[in-house]
Structure formats: structure tokens, C-alpha cells
C-alpha angles and dihedrals in degrees: 000000000000121000124248093264091062088070087072097041093123098041119102126230089249091051090051091049090050091049092049091051093048090045089054091053106269118144114252093250094049092046092049092049091052095045095041106029112189141121097281116127117261089247089057090050089052092051092046090048091052090050091048091054088061089063105103094217093050091047091049090053092049091050091048090054094047096044099081092055092052092046092048091051092045090232121147124191091233094052092046093049091048092052091050090048091052091049091049092050093048091051091050091049089061093043091249095143097166094061090040091055092046090051091051091048089050089053088053092050093050090048090054097249091126132048101231129171109236130190114236111226095172107099091192090064091048089051091049089049092054092048094048094047093052090070097047123096117240 
């Protein structure tokens, strides 16, 4: 049986760097710019970052990096989405449409429908990021 590193056999160092940055909370465009520095416009970096996130190996690496934080916090995507749905419904019941809309937008963000910059508050992930980036070429 192949070791865990074989899963990423066909992923480049730059793709790994991008995945590490996204996994640590960077926006796709910022992560792409840092992993692939060149003279492209920031909008082009954002588009390229979004395309890169559709690569199954890059996505798998991002999810691998994010997984420990979710496990540590005992948060599951399903539970989180259900809570947001309940909050949305309660807000609608009282004709508070602004909060209901914000709750639905939050459900979309959590589901990955939006590219949102998030702050990483898990120091373990930041430590892992630093360790992983040490071995990557510039």
C-alpha cells in the first residue's frame, strides 16, 4: 500500500503551497498570488485560484489541512448548516428578513458556494503551515 505522500504524487510544489495558504484561511486570489508570483492582475489571480480549487488533488490537500481544526472544535458541516437553517427560519417567522438572508448567505459560505476570506484562529494549523512551507522551494 502506498504511503500518505503518494496521494499527492501529481501535485506540484506550487499547488501544495497554494493549498496550504487556502487551508490556513487565505482568499483564493491572495493564495494564488503568493504561490505563483507574477505580473498578472489580481483579478486574474482570483480567477486562477478559483480554477485551481477545482483540481481534486489541490482540494483534497486543502481539506486535509482544514480537517484537524473542525475535528478539534467538534463541528460538522451538517450540524453547522442545520443550525444556520434553524436560525434563518426563526428570523423569517418574526419577519426579520435581513437576519434571515444573512443566515442563508452564511449557509452558502459554509457550503463553499462563496469564496470568502476567513481568519484562521487555530494555531495548530498555522504551525502546520509553517512546517509544510519550510520544505517547499520558492
